[in-house]
N, C-alpha and C positions, 0 to 999 in steps of 0.2 A: 689846359689842365696839365699839371706836372706829371713827370714819370712816376710809376709806382714807388712807394717808399720802400726802405730796406726791409721793414717788417712785412710789407705785402709780398715782396720778392721771396722772402723766406717762406711765407705762407703759401705762395704759389707752388713751391716745390713740395711742401707738406701735403697740400691738396692733391697734387698729381700722384704722389706716393700712396697716400691713403686711399685714393679712388681705385688704383690698380690693386692694392691689397684687398679692399672690400670686394671687388668684382671676382678675384681669383678665389679668395677664401670663403666668402660669405654668399656668393651667388647672387649678388645684386639685390639683396633684400632692402626693404625700405622702412613719410610723415606728415601738415598742416596742418588739419588736417585737416580743426580742426578743425568748423569748424569747421591741405590738403590738407585741414584740414581740416564745413564743417568744416587740423591736424592735427611730444611724441618723441635708466637706459638699461639695464641688463636684459638683453633680448636673446633668447635661444635662437640659433641660427641653423638652418638646414645645411648639411655638409654635401654639396654636390659632388658627384664622382666625376663628372665631366665638365671642366671649366668652359670649354667652347659651347657646349649645350646650355650651360648656365648663362652665358652671355646672351643667348638668344631668348631664353625663357625667363630670365631673372628680372623682369620688369614688374613693377608693382605700384599702382597708383591708388591713392585714397584721397578723399576729400581734403584730408590733412595727412600728408604722406610722410614717409620717414626714410632716411638713409639707414643703412645697417652700421652699427658702431660697436666698438668694444666696451662701451660703458664709461670710458675715461675721457674727461675733457678738462683740459687745464686752461684757465684764462690767461691771456697774454700769449698763448701758443694756439691761436685759433686755426681751424681749418680755413683755407682760403679758396678763392675762386680763380680759375684759369682765365685771364682776361683775353687770351687769344681764342677761346672757344673751341680748342682742339680736344676732341675726345675720340677714342676708337669706338665706332658704332657697331651695334649688332647688325650685320648686313642682311636685314630681313625687310621686305617691303610688302605693301598691300596695294590693291587697286587704287590709283589716285583718285581723289574726288573730282567733282565737276570743275572743269576749267584748269586742271593741272595736267602735266605731261605724264605719260605712262612709261617714260623712260626711267630705268633704274638709275638712282643717283650714283655719281662717280665719287672718287675719293676726295676731290677738292670740294669745298663748300661753295655752292652758288649763292652769291648775295642776293637777297630778295630786293624787289622794288622798294624804294624808300620814298614815301610821300611826305613833302614838307608839311608841317602843321598848317592848317588852313583856318583862317578866322571867319568861319562860316557863321551864319546867324545863330544866336543862342536861344532864340524863340523860334523853334522849328515851325514851318508853315503847316496849314491845314492839310489833312491827308488827301491824296488823289485816289480816284477810283481804279481799282485793279482787281482781277480775279485771283483767287488762290486755291491751291489744292486742299482738299478736305480729308480729315482723318476718319478712320473707322470709329463708330460710336457703339457704346454698350449701354444697356439699360442699368437702368439703374440698380560716530566719534572717532576718534583716532584708532581705537582698537574695538572690534566688534566681537560678540560671542556668537559664532556661527551655529545654525541649527541644521539638523539633518533633513535632507529631502531625497527624492528619488531621481531617476534619470530624465534625460531630456525628451519632451514629447515630440511627435511629429506635428508640424504646424498645420492648422486648418486653412484650406484655401476657400476662396469665395467662388460663387457660380459664375465663372467667366469662361469664354471659349478659349481653349488652349491654341497656341500658335505653332505651326510646324516649323522645323528648322531646316527646310528644304533650301536648295540653291536659289539665288535671287533671280526670279523671272517674273514676279508679279509687279504690277504698278505700285508706285510708291505710296499712294494714299487712297483710301476708300472712305465712303461717306455713309453714315447711318445717323438718324436723328436721336438726340438725347431727349428724354421726356422729363427730366428734372432740371430745375434751374437753382443757382445758388442763391442763398439769402442775400439781401441787400447789404453790402459792406463797402464802405468808402476807403479805397486804398490810401496809404500814407503818400506824402508828396516827396519823400526822399531827403527832407531837410533835417531829419532826426527828430524823434518824437518821444524817445524813452527817457524816463526819469526814475521809475520805480523798478518793477521786475524787468528782467531781460529774458523773455520766454522762448526766443528762437535764434537761430543763426542770422546774424545781421540786425537783431533787435525788432525790425518790423519787416513786412513783406518786400519793401524796396531793397533790402539788404544793405543799406548804407549805415556803416557802423559808426554812427555819431550819437553820443549820449548827452542829454540835456542837463545832467547833474552839474552843480556848481560847487565851489568851495573845496575842490579836491586837493587833499594834502599828499605830498610825496614822501612823508616821513614814516616809512615802513620798511621792515627788513624781514626776510623769511628765516625760518629755523625749523629743524625737524621736530621740535617741541614747542607748543604755543607759548609757553611762559618764557622761552628764551628768545623769542622774536620780538620785533618792535611793532606795536599796533597789530600784532598778529592775533586774530580771534580764535582761529583753529587751523589745524592742518590735518588731512586725512590721506591715508595711503590709497593709491590707485593700483592699476596693473603695472606690468613691467614696460609697456608701451602705450602711450596715450596720444591719440590724435583728435579725439573728440573735443568740442568746445564746451565749456560749462554753460548751462542755461539755468535760470532762476525764476521761479513763479510759486505763488501760494505757499510760501514757507519752505520750499524744498529746492535743492540744487542737484541737477543731473549731469552726468558726464559719461561718455563712452570710452571704453578701454578694454584691456584684455583680462584674463583671469588670474593675473599675478598677485592681485591683492589678497586673494584667499579668504574672502569674507564668507564664502560658502565652501568649506574644504571638501564636502562630499562631492562637489563638481571638480573632479581632478583633471589636470591637463589643460591643453590650450582650448579656450572658449572665447566667444564674443560676449561682452558684458556691458550692461549699463548699470551704473551705481547711483543710488538715491540717498542723499544725505539731508539732514536738517540744516537749513541755510543759516541758522544762528549758532549752532553748537557743533556742527560737523558730525553729529551722531549718525551712524549707519542705519538706514531704515530698510531698504530692500534692494534686491538685485535681480535684473533680467539676465538669464544665462542661456546662450545659444551654442549648440555644438558646431564644430567646424563641418563644412561640406566635405564629403568623402573624396571628391576629385582632387583635392589638395590645392596647391598654390595657383593653378590656373583659374580657379574660381574663388578661392578663399585663402588668401596668403597667410602663412603662419605667423602667429603672435601679434597680428595687427588689430585684433579685437573688433569692436564696433566703432567705426569712424564717422558715421552719420551723427549729426548734431540733432537731438530731438527738438520737436516744437511742442510746447505746452499750451493748451487752450481748454478752458471749462473743465479743469481738473482731469484732463486726459493728456496722454503722451503719445505723439506719433513719431515714427522713425523708421529707417531702413536698417535691417540687421545684416550681419556678415553672411547670413544664409540667403540673401537676396529676398527677404520677406518685408512686406510693409506691415507694420503692426500699430495697433492702438492699445494703449495700456491705461489702467486706472492709476492716477497719480498717487493714490493712498495705498497701492498694492493690496495685500491681504490684511493689512493692519486694521482695516475697517470691518473685518470678519465677514466680508461679502465676496462672492465670486461674480463679478459684474460682466455684463455683455453676453453675446451669443457663444463665445468660446468659453466652455466650461470643462474642457478636458485637460487642463494643466496637470502634468505630472508633478511639477514643483508647485506646491500650494501651501507651504508653510508661511508663517508670519513675514519672513524676510525674503519672500519670493515675489516676483512680478505677477500682477493680475492682468492677464491678456483679455481684452474685450473683443477684438477681432484680429484676424491675420490673413494677409493675401500673400501666397507663395508665388513669386513671379517666375520661378523656374517651372514648377509643376503646372500652374494655371495658365501662364502666358508664353511659355517656351523660352524665356530669356536665358541667355548664356553670359553671365557676368564674367568679365575678364579681371582676374586677380582679386576683386573685392567689390561688393556693392557698398556705395558710400554716400549717396545723395542725401542731402538734408531737406526734408519736405517743407513746403510753404502752403498756407491755407488762405483761401478767400471764400467767405460764406461757408457753404456746405461742401466746398471742393477742396481736395488736397492734391497737390501737384508735386511730382518728383521725376528725376531722370533714373532709368532702370539699371544703368551700368552694363547694358548689352555690349559685347565686344568681340574681339578676334579669338582664335583658338590659341593653344599653348605654343604652337610653332610660328604664330603670327602670319599665317598664310592664308587662312580662310575665315570667313564669318559663319559660324555654325548656324546662326539663327537670324538671317537678314530680315525675315518677316516679323520677328518678335518686336514688340514695341520698344522704342527708346524713351518715349515721353508718355507719362500717364496722368490722367485726371481721375481721381477716385472720390467716391462719396465718403466723406469722413465719418459718417454715422454708421455705415454698414460695411465699408470695405469693398463695395462693388465698383467696378470700372465704369466710368461714365463715358469717357472717350480716350482714345489712344492714338498715337502716331508712330509709324516705324521709319520716318525720317531719322537719320540719313540712309536707311536701307542698306545697300551693299557697299556704301562708301565709308563705313567706319574705319578709321585709321588704326585704332588700338583699343582703348577702353573708353567709357563714358562715366566720368567721375565727378562731374560738376553738379550744381544745384540750381533750381529755378528762382526767378525773382518776379515780382508783379508791379505793374504801374498802370495808371489810368491816363489815356490819351484822348482828348476830345470826346469825353463821355464813354469811351470804350475801354474796358479793363483788359489789359494784355498780360499774358504770362510769357516770360522769356526763358526759353529752354536752349542751353548750349549743347550743340551736337558733337558727336565724335568725329565728324568730318571737318571740323574747324569752322563751321557755320553757326551763327546765332539765329534761332527761329523764334518769331513772335506769333503767338496764337491768340485768337479770341477765346477767353476762358470758358465761355458758355457753349459755343458751337464746336470748338476745336479746329476751326478753319485757320490756315496760316495767313496772317496779315502781311508780314514781310520776312525776308531772310537776308542775311549779310555774311559774306565770306571774309573772315578775319585774317586770311593769308594771301600774300601776293600770288597771282596766277602762275608765275613761273617757279614757285616753290616746289620742293620735292620732299616726299615723305620718306624718312629713313630712320630706323631705330638708332639712337646714339646721337653724338654731338654734332655731326656734319649735316644731318637733315635740316631743311629750312622750312618745312611745312609743319605746323604744330596743331595740336588738339586744344580743347578748352577744359581746364580744370578749375580756373577761378569762377566765382559766381558773378553774374551781371549785377550792376548797380544802377537803379533808376533814379533820375534826377532831371526835373525841368523838361519833360517831354523828350528825354534822350536817355540813352543807355551807355554806360562805360564798361568796357570789358577787355581783359588781356588774354594772351595766348600762352600755352606752355606744354610741357610733356612730363612724363614720369621723371621725377628728380634723378633717378639712377641713370637716365640717358645723358646726363651732364648738361653743361651750359649750352646755350644756342641762342640764335637771334630771336628777339621777342618783339611784340607789337602791342600797343594799346590803341583802341579806337573809342571815339565818342560818336554815337550813331543817332540819327534823327528818327525818333520813334513814331513820327506823324506820317511817314510815308507808307507806301504799299508795294508789294511785289519783290522782285530781286533788287535790292538797294545797295549791292556791293559797289565798291569804288570803280570797278571796271566790268566789262562784260565778259562772258566766257571766252570770247575771242581776244581778251586783253585790251580792248579799246575803251576809252573813257565812257563810263555809264551816265547818260543824261539823267537817270533816275537815282543817282547815287545818294545814299543817306549819310555818307561820311561827313561829319562836321570837322573833325580833325583826326590826325594820326601821329603817334609818337613811337619812335623805335626804329628798328632796322639797322643799317650799317652806316657809320659816319665816314662817307667816302673821302671827304676832304679834310677831316679833322677839325671842322669848325665848331662842333659841339663838345666833343670829348677831349680835343687837343691831340688826338692820335689818329692818323689816317687808317681807315679800315677797322677801327674799333666798333664794338657794339654799343649803340646808344642805350638800348634796353634789352634785357635778356629774358629768357623764359621765366615764367612765374607760375606758382600754384596759389598765390595769394590773391585776395580780393581787395580792390581799392576802397578807400574811404574819401568822401567828398565833403568839404566844409568851408564856408566862407569864400567860395570861388576858387578853392584849391583842391586838387586831386593828390592824395597820398598813395603811392603805388610802389610796393616793394617788388623786387625780383629775387629769384632763387639764389643768385650770385651774392646777395648780402647787401644790395643797395636799396635805399629808400629814396624814391624820386618825388619831388614836389613839382606839380605841373599845373599850369593855369587852366581852369575848367573851361574858359571861353575860347582860348586860342590854342591850347596844347603846348605852349611854350614852357620849357623847364626852368624853374628858378634855382633849385639846388638839388644835390643828391648827398645822402648820408651813407657812409660805408660802415656796416656793422662788423666787418672782417669775420663773418660767419654766415653760413647759409640761412635763409629766411624761408620758413614754411608757413607761418601764421600770417595773420592780417592786421593791419593797424586799427586801433580803437581811438577815436577822437572824443575828448571830453574836457570841458573847462579850459579850453585854449591849449590843450596838451595832446600829444600824439603818443600813445603807448604801443610798443612793438617788441615781441620776443624774438630770440634767434636760437640757432642750434647749439650755441655754446652756453645756453642758459642765462644770457643776459636779457633783462627787461629794460630797454632804453626808453626814456621819456624825452621827447623833443618839444620845443615850443612851436605851436601851430602858427604858421605865417610864411611870408615870402623870404625870410632869412633863416638860415640853418642855425639852430641853437640847441645844444643838448642841455637839458635840465637835470637829469639824473640817469645813472646806470645801476640797476639793482641786480645783483648776482643771485641766481637760484641754483639748487643742488644739481640739476640736470637739464637737458635740452628742453626748450619750450617749442613745441610744434603746433600749438593752438593759439587762439586769440584771447587776450584778457577780457573778462566780462565784468562790467560795472552794473551793480544793482543795489538799490536801497542803501546807499551810502557806504557800500563795501566794493572792494575789487577782488575777484576770484581769478586766480592764476593756476592753471594746470601745467606743471612741467611733465617730464616724462613719466614720472611715478608717484607724484603727490599732488594733491589739491590744497591750495593755500587760500585762506580768506582773511583780508586785512581791512581795518577800518580806514577810510580815507576822508573823513570829516573832522 
């Protein structure tokens, strides 16, 4: 691989200067989301009085996360990525997870173990018998005319036992029987099934963003007014920061953002918001409005809004709010003149307000301590709804205030009652937990894949809540440290299920900078601890690793530069199509990898950070970047750019294709184009 171009060298300097400026002036605020992000410019920024404290506290992760920017971005003058991976870390550490050293990391980065890609069987074998820990179970238009409403209500919690936030001394898992079973539902196979509506993050529960629509035209251009764009059906203003991904179902499009759109001006100030529009005209229909948590950025980072991507099913909307609530809403809002569900105490109940059917407050009812923001995008199987709670560390990054609180939840979607919960990874949480679950069926057993804040992926039986297998996505000698020099990573990407296996990448809060990254393809037919090595760092005979991509290029055989990073941290979710894995990293590279072997075919350089995830449709790969470019590449083993479409501001979310249209949310506007 040749040395960096003159443009990239200039951009490296710009990146370093801007990174220092952001950290000192803006306190490390952040985007995917959507959508890190779930991801996302004019953003109000807190003015920290102590830059050093800001370096410790100023981390913020969301399903689609965001850097802090001044709102200006000039194309051709992109922010670049530091290929050396050198960043000044916040020198704060937590108790290392299982199999890692307790020694605090030194200034020099310790390279992780690098496993060469292995051409292990693509048809994983039948599962072996193994015991697993068991969880605690529970019983069962462009411009709108705003209308006046009143203030924010206190959310109603469901009848579940609150969890104490005591120091970690309890066993990791407890068992109780669930007495309700999910309705029979056949999970998708991960090969892409969507052609009409796009009702959830990833399109279907496997989370593989492959759309079956054909005849997709690239002849479209954005504009601030629909009549000035090309094949632009409508555009609608959003908040000032948008990390949520658009979802489309039953004639409506929803997206999470903040309150900057001012559709409901009686709700003044910073709020978390979900906006609902008509999917044909862009007419504003209703808005969910949630006040910020009083603890501030440790639990609810300013201006980030709602980053959870909703899921729409049977005319109901399910999501996690910025207040760490799980909510079920009526897709029609109050436009049907009915107050649906058991929750009838909405203070906001005008025509353009959200109609809440039920609400579960994970802080009040379950003792969860969300770090920076609750962001998980729920997934549904039968009557069960699954999500990650975002339980995490305290503001100083030294303690886990609520190790016994659940990290993973199974909820009855009809009532909001907790069916089962798991507090894995217990007291081993590194930072926050901002990922989202996926679902797959293996040998007749439906599994839900929950990414943990300890860097492990956990596979649960959806009905019993028993752990089927777990996999450590970090080398055992890796060390956790806030900043660029740490080599152990958390999980922000969403798992993708395909062919009895799961593909997942590692990452950190984007404000921690670049760092070594890894992608694994994992055999989902196995049981127990299926990590590549044992806790003693010996080869694991029960390993579920099919292949590994990433780490450090020790001899320069892959990147052309000795010691360079093969793959960097990411908050993006991969897409898998026709035997190829499309995997972006935060540093702005899109990698094309063989699904069977883990071999890389090519990498595309966006020259800008990537927060969103790729969408594959009609032989094309769509991907947005922080500079507001929507690039379209030809799907296949050879790199070919088909189009680059420039938007008005950063794209932190993932494009959505539904019913012959493409919906793109940049930082502050939603665009709908005809693509047929």
